N, CA, C and O atoms as a CHARMM CRD file, in Angstrom:
* protein
*
  220
    1    1 MET  N     84.43600 131.69200  96.88300 PROA 1      0.00000
    2    1 MET  CA    84.68400 130.88300  95.70700 PROA 1      0.00000
    3    1 MET  C     83.35900 130.45200  95.09300 PROA 1      0.00000
    4    1 MET  O     82.32900 130.33500  95.75800 PROA 1      0.00000
    5    2 ASP  N     83.44200 130.23200  93.84200 PROA 2      0.00000
    6    2 ASP  CA    82.27200 129.81600  93.09100 PROA 2      0.00000
    7    2 ASP  C     81.95300 128.34500  93.38400 PROA 2      0.00000
    8    2 ASP  O     82.85300 127.55800  93.67700 PROA 2      0.00000
    9    3 VAL  N     80.70400 127.99100  93.30700 PROA 3      0.00000
   10    3 VAL  CA    80.27300 126.61500  93.55900 PROA 3      0.00000
   11    3 VAL  C     80.88200 125.66900  92.52700 PROA 3      0.00000
   12    3 VAL  O     81.21000 124.52500  92.84300 PROA 3      0.00000
   13    4 MET  N     81.02800 126.14400  91.31500 PROA 4      0.00000
   14    4 MET  CA    81.60400 125.31700  90.25800 PROA 4      0.00000
   15    4 MET  C     83.04100 124.91400  90.58800 PROA 4      0.00000
   16    4 MET  O     83.45400 123.79300  90.29000 PROA 4      0.00000
   17    5 VAL  N     83.79800 125.81400  91.19700 PROA 5      0.00000
   18    5 VAL  CA    85.17300 125.50500  91.58500 PROA 5      0.00000
   19    5 VAL  C     85.18200 124.42500  92.65700 PROA 5      0.00000
   20    5 VAL  O     86.00800 123.51300  92.60900 PROA 5      0.00000
   21    6 TRP  N     84.27600 124.51600  93.61800 PROA 6      0.00000
   22    6 TRP  CA    84.20000 123.51800  94.67700 PROA 6      0.00000
   23    6 TRP  C     83.84200 122.14700  94.12300 PROA 6      0.00000
   24    6 TRP  O     84.24000 121.12400  94.68100 PROA 6      0.00000
   25    7 ALA  N     83.10100 122.12500  93.04300 PROA 7      0.00000
   26    7 ALA  CA    82.73500 120.84400  92.43100 PROA 7      0.00000
   27    7 ALA  C     83.86800 120.28400  91.57700 PROA 7      0.00000
   28    7 ALA  O     84.03300 119.06700  91.49100 PROA 7      0.00000
   29    8 LEU  N     84.64400 121.15400  90.95100 PROA 8      0.00000
   30    8 LEU  CA    85.67600 120.68400  90.03000 PROA 8      0.00000
   31    8 LEU  C     86.98800 120.28800  90.70100 PROA 8      0.00000
   32    8 LEU  O     87.73600 119.47700  90.15500 PROA 8      0.00000
   33    9 VAL  N     87.27300 120.83400  91.85200 PROA 9      0.00000
   34    9 VAL  CA    88.54200 120.51900  92.51700 PROA 9      0.00000
   35    9 VAL  C     88.63600 119.03200  92.88600 PROA 9      0.00000
   36    9 VAL  O     89.66600 118.42200  92.59800 PROA 9      0.00000
   37   10 PRO  N     87.63100 118.42300  93.50000 PROA 10     0.00000
   38   10 PRO  CA    87.74500 116.98100  93.78100 PROA 10     0.00000
   39   10 PRO  C     87.81500 116.13500  92.51700 PROA 10     0.00000
   40   10 PRO  O     88.52600 115.13100  92.47600 PROA 10     0.00000
   41   11 VAL  N     87.08800 116.53400  91.49700 PROA 11     0.00000
   42   11 VAL  CA    87.12400 115.79200  90.23800 PROA 11     0.00000
   43   11 VAL  C     88.51400 115.87300  89.62200 PROA 11     0.00000
   44   11 VAL  O     89.04300 114.86900  89.14500 PROA 11     0.00000
   45   12 ALA  N     89.10000 117.04900  89.63100 PROA 12     0.00000
   46   12 ALA  CA    90.44500 117.21100  89.08400 PROA 12     0.00000
   47   12 ALA  C     91.45000 116.38400  89.88400 PROA 12     0.00000
   48   12 ALA  O     92.36800 115.80100  89.30800 PROA 12     0.00000
   49   13 GLY  N     91.28600 116.33100  91.18600 PROA 13     0.00000
   50   13 GLY  CA    92.17700 115.51900  92.01200 PROA 13     0.00000
   51   13 GLY  C     92.07300 114.04600  91.68000 PROA 13     0.00000
   52   13 GLY  O     93.08300 113.34300  91.62600 PROA 13     0.00000
   53   14 MET  N     90.85400 113.57600  91.45700 PROA 14     0.00000
   54   14 MET  CA    90.66400 112.16800  91.10400 PROA 14     0.00000
   55   14 MET  C     91.25900 111.85900  89.73200 PROA 14     0.00000
   56   14 MET  O     91.79200 110.77000  89.51800 PROA 14     0.00000
   57   15 VAL  N     91.17200 112.80800  88.80700 PROA 15     0.00000
   58   15 VAL  CA    91.76500 112.61200  87.48500 PROA 15     0.00000
   59   15 VAL  C     93.27800 112.51100  87.59600 PROA 15     0.00000
   60   15 VAL  O     93.90000 111.68900  86.92400 PROA 15     0.00000
   61   16 VAL  N     93.86400 113.33300  88.43200 PROA 16     0.00000
   62   16 VAL  CA    95.32300 113.29100  88.61800 PROA 16     0.00000
   63   16 VAL  C     95.74300 111.95700  89.21500 PROA 16     0.00000
   64   16 VAL  O     96.72500 111.36500  88.76600 PROA 16     0.00000
   65   17 VAL  N     95.02500 111.48000  90.21000 PROA 17     0.00000
   66   17 VAL  CA    95.35800 110.19400  90.83800 PROA 17     0.00000
   67   17 VAL  C     95.18600 109.05200  89.84700 PROA 17     0.00000
   68   17 VAL  O     96.02200 108.15000  89.79400 PROA 17     0.00000
   69   18 ALA  N     94.12300 109.07800  89.06800 PROA 18     0.00000
   70   18 ALA  CA    93.89500 108.01600  88.08900 PROA 18     0.00000
   71   18 ALA  C     94.97600 108.01800  87.01100 PROA 18     0.00000
   72   18 ALA  O     95.45700 106.96000  86.60600 PROA 18     0.00000
   73   19 THR  N     95.35200 109.19600  86.55300 PROA 19     0.00000
   74   19 THR  CA    96.39900 109.29200  85.54200 PROA 19     0.00000
   75   19 THR  C     97.73200 108.79200  86.08400 PROA 19     0.00000
   76   19 THR  O     98.47200 108.09600  85.38800 PROA 19     0.00000
   77   20 ALA  N     98.03100 109.14600  87.31500 PROA 20     0.00000
   78   20 ALA  CA    99.27400 108.67400  87.93800 PROA 20     0.00000
   79   20 ALA  C     99.26600 107.15900  88.06900 PROA 20     0.00000
   80   20 ALA  O    100.29100 106.51600  87.84300 PROA 20     0.00000
   81   21 ALA  N     98.13500 106.58400  88.42600 PROA 21     0.00000
   82   21 ALA  CA    98.04800 105.12900  88.57200 PROA 21     0.00000
   83   21 ALA  C     98.29000 104.42900  87.23900 PROA 21     0.00000
   84   21 ALA  O     98.99500 103.42100  87.17900 PROA 21     0.00000
   85   22 VAL  N     97.71100 104.95900  86.18800 PROA 22     0.00000
   86   22 VAL  CA    97.90500 104.34900  84.86500 PROA 22     0.00000
   87   22 VAL  C     99.36400 104.47200  84.43500 PROA 22     0.00000
   88   22 VAL  O     99.93800 103.51400  83.91600 PROA 22     0.00000
   89   23 LEU  N     99.96500 105.63400  84.64400 PROA 23     0.00000
   90   23 LEU  CA   101.36400 105.81300  84.25400 PROA 23     0.00000
   91   23 LEU  C    102.28600 104.90100  85.05200 PROA 23     0.00000
   92   23 LEU  O    103.22400 104.32600  84.50000 PROA 23     0.00000
   93   24 ILE  N    102.02700 104.76700  86.33200 PROA 24     0.00000
   94   24 ILE  CA   102.84000 103.87700  87.16400 PROA 24     0.00000
   95   24 ILE  C    102.74200 102.44700  86.65100 PROA 24     0.00000
   96   24 ILE  O    103.75100 101.75100  86.53500 PROA 24     0.00000
   97   25 ALA  N    101.53400 102.01500  86.34800 PROA 25     0.00000
   98   25 ALA  CA   101.33900 100.64400  85.87000 PROA 25     0.00000
   99   25 ALA  C    102.02900 100.41900  84.52900 PROA 25     0.00000
  100   25 ALA  O    102.69300  99.40000  84.33800 PROA 25     0.00000
  101   26 VAL  N    101.87900 101.34300  83.61700 PROA 26     0.00000
  102   26 VAL  CA   102.48100 101.17800  82.29000 PROA 26     0.00000
  103   26 VAL  C    103.99800 101.15900  82.38300 PROA 26     0.00000
  104   26 VAL  O    104.64900 100.30900  81.77600 PROA 26     0.00000
  105   27 ILE  N    104.55700 102.08100  83.13000 PROA 27     0.00000
  106   27 ILE  CA   106.02300 102.15000  83.24700 PROA 27     0.00000
  107   27 ILE  C    106.56400 100.92300  83.97500 PROA 27     0.00000
  108   27 ILE  O    107.59800 100.37400  83.59300 PROA 27     0.00000
  109   28 ALA  N    105.86700 100.49800  85.01600 PROA 28     0.00000
  110   28 ALA  CA   106.35200  99.35900  85.80700 PROA 28     0.00000
  111   28 ALA  C    106.21900  98.03600  85.06100 PROA 28     0.00000
  112   28 ALA  O    107.01500  97.12400  85.28100 PROA 28     0.00000
  113   29 LEU  N    105.23400  97.92100  84.19000 PROA 29     0.00000
  114   29 LEU  CA   105.00000  96.64600  83.52200 PROA 29     0.00000
  115   29 LEU  C    105.82700  96.45200  82.26200 PROA 29     0.00000
  116   29 LEU  O    105.86800  95.35100  81.71100 PROA 29     0.00000
  117   30 LYS  N    106.47800  97.49300  81.80500 PROA 30     0.00000
  118   30 LYS  CA   107.30300  97.34900  80.60400 PROA 30     0.00000
  119   30 LYS  C    108.49100  96.44300  80.90100 PROA 30     0.00000
  120   30 LYS  O    109.27800  96.69900  81.81200 PROA 30     0.00000
  121   31 GLY  N    108.60200  95.39000  80.12100 PROA 31     0.00000
  122   31 GLY  CA   109.75700  94.50900  80.23200 PROA 31     0.00000
  123   31 GLY  C    109.76100  93.58300  81.43200 PROA 31     0.00000
  124   31 GLY  O    110.81700  93.06400  81.79500 PROA 31     0.00000
  125   32 THR  N    108.62100  93.35800  82.05700 PROA 32     0.00000
  126   32 THR  CA   108.58700  92.45600  83.21100 PROA 32     0.00000
  127   32 THR  C    108.06400  91.09000  82.79700 PROA 32     0.00000
  128   32 THR  O    107.34200  90.95300  81.80900 PROA 32     0.00000
  129   33 ALA  N    108.43600  90.10800  83.55500 PROA 33     0.00000
  130   33 ALA  CA   107.94400  88.75000  83.31800 PROA 33     0.00000
  131   33 ALA  C    106.51300  88.63800  83.83700 PROA 33     0.00000
  132   33 ALA  O    106.08300  89.42300  84.68200 PROA 33     0.00000
  133   34 ALA  N    105.79800  87.67200  83.33000 PROA 34     0.00000
  134   34 ALA  CA   104.39500  87.49900  83.69700 PROA 34     0.00000
  135   34 ALA  C    104.22200  87.26100  85.20000 PROA 34     0.00000
  136   34 ALA  O    103.25600  87.73600  85.79700 PROA 34     0.00000
  137   35 ARG  N    105.13900  86.53900  85.79800 PROA 35     0.00000
  138   35 ARG  CA   104.99900  86.22300  87.22400 PROA 35     0.00000
  139   35 ARG  C    105.21600  87.44700  88.11700 PROA 35     0.00000
  140   35 ARG  O    104.75600  87.46900  89.25900 PROA 35     0.00000
  141   36 GLU  N    105.90700  88.45500  87.60800 PROA 36     0.00000
  142   36 GLU  CA   106.17100  89.66000  88.39400 PROA 36     0.00000
  143   36 GLU  C    105.04700  90.68400  88.28900 PROA 36     0.00000
  144   36 GLU  O    104.94900  91.58100  89.12500 PROA 36     0.00000
  145   37 ARG  N    104.21000  90.56100  87.28200 PROA 37     0.00000
  146   37 ARG  CA   103.16800  91.55900  87.04300 PROA 37     0.00000
  147   37 ARG  C    102.16800  91.64200  88.18100 PROA 37     0.00000
  148   37 ARG  O    101.72500  92.73800  88.52400 PROA 37     0.00000
  149   38 ALA  N    101.80700  90.53400  88.76400 PROA 38     0.00000
  150   38 ALA  CA   100.84400  90.55400  89.86800 PROA 38     0.00000
  151   38 ALA  C    101.39000  91.34100  91.05500 PROA 38     0.00000
  152   38 ALA  O    100.64800  92.09500  91.68500 PROA 38     0.00000
  153   39 HSD  N    102.64200  91.18400  91.36100 PROA 39     0.00000
  154   39 HSD  CA   103.25500  91.92500  92.46100 PROA 39     0.00000
  155   39 HSD  C    103.28800  93.42100  92.17200 PROA 39     0.00000
  156   39 HSD  O    103.02200  94.24200  93.04900 PROA 39     0.00000
  157   40 ILE  N    103.61500  93.75600  90.94600 PROA 40     0.00000
  158   40 ILE  CA   103.68400  95.17500  90.57200 PROA 40     0.00000
  159   40 ILE  C    102.30200  95.81200  90.62800 PROA 40     0.00000
  160   40 ILE  O    102.14700  96.91300  91.15600 PROA 40     0.00000
  161   41 LEU  N    101.30100  95.12900  90.09000 PROA 41     0.00000
  162   41 LEU  CA    99.94600  95.68600  90.10200 PROA 41     0.00000
  163   41 LEU  C     99.40300  95.80200  91.52500 PROA 41     0.00000
  164   41 LEU  O     98.69800  96.76000  91.84200 PROA 41     0.00000
  165   42 ARG  N     99.72300  94.83800  92.37700 PROA 42     0.00000
  166   42 ARG  CA    99.28500  94.91100  93.76700 PROA 42     0.00000
  167   42 ARG  C     99.92900  96.10100  94.48600 PROA 42     0.00000
  168   42 ARG  O     99.26800  96.79700  95.25700 PROA 42     0.00000
  169   43 ALA  N    101.20800  96.32700  94.23200 PROA 43     0.00000
  170   43 ALA  CA   101.89600  97.46800  94.83900 PROA 43     0.00000
  171   43 ALA  C    101.33800  98.78200  94.32500 PROA 43     0.00000
  172   43 ALA  O    101.18900  99.73200  95.09300 PROA 43     0.00000
  173   44 ALA  N    101.02900  98.85100  93.04900 PROA 44     0.00000
  174   44 ALA  CA   100.43400 100.06400  92.48400 PROA 44     0.00000
  175   44 ALA  C     99.06400 100.32500  93.09100 PROA 44     0.00000
  176   44 ALA  O     98.72000 101.47300  93.37000 PROA 44     0.00000
  177   45 ALA  N     98.28300  99.28100  93.29900 PROA 45     0.00000
  178   45 ALA  CA    96.96000  99.44000  93.91400 PROA 45     0.00000
  179   45 ALA  C     97.08200  99.94300  95.34800 PROA 45     0.00000
  180   45 ALA  O     96.29600 100.78900  95.77400 PROA 45     0.00000
  181   46 GLU  N     98.05100  99.43600  96.09100 PROA 46     0.00000
  182   46 GLU  CA    98.26500  99.90800  97.45800 PROA 46     0.00000
  183   46 GLU  C     98.70000 101.36900  97.47600 PROA 46     0.00000
  184   46 GLU  O     98.30200 102.13100  98.35700 PROA 46     0.00000
  185   47 LEU  N     99.51000 101.75300  96.50700 PROA 47     0.00000
  186   47 LEU  CA    99.94100 103.14300  96.40800 PROA 47     0.00000
  187   47 LEU  C     98.76500 104.07300  96.13200 PROA 47     0.00000
  188   47 LEU  O     98.65600 105.14200  96.73200 PROA 47     0.00000
  189   48 VAL  N     97.89300 103.66300  95.22900 PROA 48     0.00000
  190   48 VAL  CA    96.71300 104.48100  94.91700 PROA 48     0.00000
  191   48 VAL  C     95.80300 104.58900  96.13500 PROA 48     0.00000
  192   48 VAL  O     95.27500 105.66300  96.42200 PROA 48     0.00000
  193   49 ARG  N     95.61800 103.48500  96.85200 PROA 49     0.00000
  194   49 ARG  CA    94.78800 103.53400  98.06900 PROA 49     0.00000
  195   49 ARG  C     95.39100 104.47500  99.10400 PROA 49     0.00000
  196   49 ARG  O     94.66500 105.20100  99.78300 PROA 49     0.00000
  197   50 ALA  N     96.69900 104.46400  99.22500 PROA 50     0.00000
  198   50 ALA  CA    97.36300 105.34200 100.19400 PROA 50     0.00000
  199   50 ALA  C     97.20700 106.80900  99.80300 PROA 50     0.00000
  200   50 ALA  O     96.98100 107.66400 100.65900 PROA 50     0.00000
  201   51 VAL  N     97.32600 107.09200  98.52100 PROA 51     0.00000
  202   51 VAL  CA    97.18500 108.47400  98.05600 PROA 51     0.00000
  203   51 VAL  C     95.75400 108.95600  98.26400 PROA 51     0.00000
  204   51 VAL  O     95.53800 110.11200  98.62800 PROA 51     0.00000
  205   52 ARG  N     94.79400 108.09900  98.04200 PROA 52     0.00000
  206   52 ARG  CA    93.39000 108.47700  98.20900 PROA 52     0.00000
  207   52 ARG  C     92.99400 108.53400  99.68300 PROA 52     0.00000
  208   52 ARG  O     91.93200 109.06400 100.01000 PROA 52     0.00000
  209   53 GLY  N     93.82000 108.00100 100.57400 PROA 53     0.00000
  210   53 GLY  CA    93.54700 108.08900 101.99600 PROA 53     0.00000
  211   53 GLY  C     92.74400 106.94300 102.55400 PROA 53     0.00000
  212   53 GLY  O     92.18800 107.06500 103.64600 PROA 53     0.00000
  213   54 GLN  N     92.66000 105.84600 101.85600 PROA 54     0.00000
  214   54 GLN  CA    91.90700 104.71100 102.35000 PROA 54     0.00000
  215   54 GLN  C     92.78300 103.71500 103.08500 PROA 54     0.00000
  216   54 GLN  O     92.29900 102.67500 103.53200 PROA 54     0.00000
  217   55 ARG  N     94.04100 104.01400 103.21500 PROA 55     0.00000
  218   55 ARG  CA    94.93900 103.08800 103.90000 PROA 55     0.00000
  219   55 ARG  C     96.01700 103.85600 104.59900 PROA 55     0.00000
  220   55 ARG  O     96.88300 103.26000 105.24100 PROA 55     0.00000
């Protein structure tokens, strides 16, 4: 494989994870009360950490 492919695969993976995190947050926060937003954002952050392998 080309060196460029080895460099782009991790970057592409990070872009996918970041995009998923933003979509999860936007979809989850639509129509929620202010007091529920902190719980939703905390759960989304834990999900992203789990996907990235830090938890």
